[in-house]
C-alpha positions as CSV (number, residue, x, y, z in Angstrom):
1,X,18.1,-1.9,-20.3
2,X,15.1,-3.8,-20.9
3,X,12.3,-4.9,-18.4
4,X,12.4,-8.2,-16.9
5,X,9.4,-10.6,-15.2
6,X,10.1,-13.7,-13.4
7,X,7.3,-15.4,-12.1
8,X,7.1,-17.9,-8.9
9,X,4.4,-19.6,-7.3
10,X,3.7,-18.8,-4.0
11,X,3.1,-21.2,-0.9
12,X,0.1,-23.3,-1.8
13,X,-2.9,-21.3,0.2
14,X,-1.3,-18.4,-0.3
15,X,-0.4,-18.4,3.5
16,X,2.4,-20.0,4.6
17,X,1.4,-19.5,8.5
18,X,4.9,-20.5,9.4
19,X,6.2,-17.0,8.2
20,X,3.9,-14.8,10.5
21,X,4.4,-13.1,13.2
22,X,1.6,-14.5,16.6
23,X,0.4,-10.9,15.8
24,X,-0.1,-11.4,12.3
25,X,-1.7,-14.9,12.8
26,X,-3.9,-13.1,15.3
27,X,-4.7,-10.4,12.7
28,X,-5.3,-12.9,10.1
29,X,-7.6,-14.9,12.3
30,X,-10.1,-12.2,13.3
31,X,-10.7,-11.4,9.3
32,X,-8.6,-8.0,10.0
33,X,-6.0,-8.8,7.2
34,X,-4.3,-11.0,5.2
35,X,-0.9,-11.8,3.7
36,X,0.7,-14.2,1.1
37,X,4.0,-15.3,1.7
38,X,6.4,-17.5,-0.3
39,X,9.8,-17.7,-2.2
40,X,10.0,-14.1,-4.4
41,X,13.0,-15.2,-6.1
42,X,16.4,-17.7,-6.7
43,X,19.9,-17.5,-7.7
44,X,22.4,-18.9,-9.4
45,X,19.6,-21.7,-11.1
46,X,17.7,-21.4,-14.6
47,X,13.7,-20.0,-13.6
48,X,10.9,-20.5,-15.9
49,X,12.4,-17.7,-18.3
50,X,15.4,-19.7,-19.1
51,X,17.3,-17.3,-16.8
52,X,20.1,-17.3,-14.5
53,X,20.5,-14.5,-11.7
54,X,24.0,-14.5,-9.4
55,X,23.8,-14.3,-6.0
56,X,25.7,-11.5,-5.4
57,X,23.3,-9.6,-7.8
58,X,20.3,-10.5,-5.7
59,X,21.6,-9.9,-2.0
60,X,22.5,-6.7,-3.2
61,X,18.9,-5.6,-4.5
62,X,17.5,-7.3,-1.9
63,X,19.6,-5.2,0.1
64,X,18.5,-2.2,-1.7
65,X,14.6,-3.3,-1.4
66,X,14.6,-3.1,1.7
67,X,14.9,0.4,2.4
68,X,11.4,0.7,0.6
69,X,10.7,-1.9,2.9
70,X,11.3,-0.4,6.2
71,X,9.4,3.1,4.9
72,X,5.9,1.1,3.7
73,X,6.4,1.8,-0.3
74,X,7.3,-1.2,-1.8
75,X,4.2,-1.9,-3.4
76,X,3.5,-4.1,-6.0
77,X,0.1,-4.4,-8.5
78,X,-1.7,-6.8,-9.1
79,X,-1.1,-8.4,-12.9
80,X,1.7,-7.4,-14.6
81,X,2.1,-4.0,-16.8
82,X,4.9,-3.4,-19.0
83,X,6.5,-0.7,-18.1
84,X,8.7,-0.2,-14.6
85,X,6.5,2.1,-13.4
86,X,4.2,1.0,-10.2
87,X,0.6,3.0,-11.4
88,X,-1.2,3.7,-7.2
89,X,-4.3,3.1,-9.4
90,X,-3.3,-0.5,-10.0
91,X,-1.3,-1.3,-6.7
92,X,-2.9,-4.4,-4.0
93,X,0.0,-5.6,-2.1
94,X,3.0,-4.0,0.0
95,X,6.1,-6.1,1.1
96,X,6.4,-6.1,4.7
97,X,9.2,-8.4,4.9
98,X,12.2,-9.3,2.3
99,X,14.9,-11.9,3.4
100,X,17.8,-14.3,1.4
101,X,17.7,-17.6,2.6
102,X,20.8,-18.9,0.8
103,X,19.9,-18.6,-2.5
104,X,16.0,-18.1,-2.1
105,X,14.2,-14.3,-1.6
106,X,12.1,-15.2,0.4
107,X,9.2,-12.4,1.7
108,X,5.7,-11.4,3.4
109,X,3.3,-9.3,1.6
110,X,0.3,-7.4,2.8
111,X,-3.0,-7.5,1.1
112,X,-4.3,-3.6,0.7
113,X,-7.9,-5.4,1.6
114,X,-8.4,-1.4,0.8
115,X,-7.7,-0.9,-2.4
116,X,-9.5,-1.3,-5.9
117,X,-7.0,-4.0,-7.2
118,X,-6.6,-5.2,-2.9
119,X,-10.3,-5.5,-2.7
120,X,-10.4,-8.3,-5.7
121,X,-6.8,-9.7,-4.8
122,X,-8.6,-10.7,-1.4
123,X,-11.4,-11.9,-3.2
124,X,-9.3,-14.2,-5.5
125,X,-7.9,-15.1,-2.0
126,X,-10.7,-16.0,-0.8
127,X,-12.2,-17.8,-3.5
128,X,-8.9,-20.3,-3.5
129,X,-7.1,-18.6,-6.5
130,X,-4.3,-19.8,-7.4
131,X,-1.7,-16.7,-7.4
132,X,2.3,-15.6,-8.4
133,X,4.1,-13.4,-7.5
134,X,6.6,-11.9,-9.9
135,X,9.9,-9.6,-10.0
136,X,9.8,-6.9,-12.3
137,X,12.8,-5.0,-12.8
138,X,15.2,-3.6,-15.5
139,X,18.9,-4.6,-16.4
140,X,20.9,-6.2,-19.3
141,X,21.2,-9.7,-20.1
142,X,23.7,-12.3,-22.2
143,X,23.4,-15.4,-23.8
144,X,25.8,-18.4,-22.4
145,X,25.9,-21.7,-22.8
146,X,21.8,-21.7,-24.1
147,X,21.3,-20.1,-21.3
148,X,20.6,-16.3,-19.9
149,X,22.3,-14.8,-17.8
150,X,21.2,-11.7,-16.3
151,X,23.6,-8.8,-15.9
152,X,25.1,-7.1,-12.9
153,X,23.0,-4.0,-14.0
154,X,20.2,-5.0,-12.9
155,X,17.5,-2.9,-10.4
156,X,14.5,-4.8,-8.6
157,X,11.8,-2.4,-9.3
158,X,8.8,-4.8,-7.3
159,X,6.7,-7.6,-6.7
160,X,3.2,-8.2,-8.4
161,X,0.6,-11.0,-8.1
162,X,0.1,-12.9,-11.1
163,X,-1.7,-16.0,-12.4
164,X,-0.4,-19.3,-13.3
165,X,0.8,-18.6,-16.9
166,X,-0.6,-21.3,-18.9
167,X,1.6,-20.5,-22.2
168,X,5.2,-20.5,-21.7
169,X,7.6,-17.5,-21.7
170,X,4.3,-15.5,-21.2
171,X,5.8,-13.1,-19.4
172,X,8.3,-11.9,-22.6
173,X,11.3,-9.0,-21.7
174,X,10.3,-5.9,-23.4
175,X,11.8,-2.6,-23.7
176,X,11.3,-0.4,-20.6
177,X,9.9,2.8,-21.1
178,X,11.3,5.8,-19.1
179,X,13.9,4.0,-16.9
180,X,14.8,6.9,-14.7
181,X,11.2,7.3,-13.7
182,X,11.3,3.9,-11.5
183,X,13.5,5.2,-8.4
184,X,13.6,8.4,-7.1
185,X,17.3,10.4,-6.7
186,X,17.8,9.4,-3.0
187,X,17.1,5.9,-4.3
188,X,19.7,6.3,-6.8
189,X,22.1,7.7,-4.3
190,X,21.5,4.7,-1.9
191,X,22.5,2.5,-5.0
192,X,25.2,4.3,-5.9
193,X,26.4,3.9,-2.3
194,X,26.0,0.2,-2.0
195,X,27.7,-0.7,-4.7
196,X,30.4,1.3,-4.0
197,X,30.7,-0.6,-0.9
198,X,30.0,-3.3,-2.2
199,X,32.8,-3.3,-5.1
200,X,35.1,-2.3,-2.3
201,X,34.4,-5.0,0.6
202,X,33.9,-2.2,3.1
């Protein structure tokens, strides 16, 4: 299995107010909180890395990832590391909501302004720096018709905040380092149960 990373641009200005709740809007207006929202991933369409994710795969992974969101541990880093481990010292944000809109994976991210990387992220946002969201996961791929197809064994790890890559293919696939540490035993059991339920249509 390889480490797979993707890039998507967030909403213009970093925040789509129409996706925030009234309480979140009030907290943002008061300067207490900061959010990023927008497109996080997309199915059945070649992305900037010429990879295609099947919708059923993303639907399953969003469902799995929602468990982390609900437990307030859907953390991400500022910039992309070359492994599948989320380093707490580099955490800058937490995904607070994720959902499907047709083929699109949409999400809401809270900037953790009290962490060192979160403070940097908040500063970049305040300065109007263009930011993107990039998925990090592990899985197999195969080539078909000049496209790279991400296989059904793909597992979403997290979403990182990145700058707009100026070089095509800047986010390349590398070998995953110790995949066993990416998920807890409970997470792996949940994934297996979801896979069985999906397979037998329950």
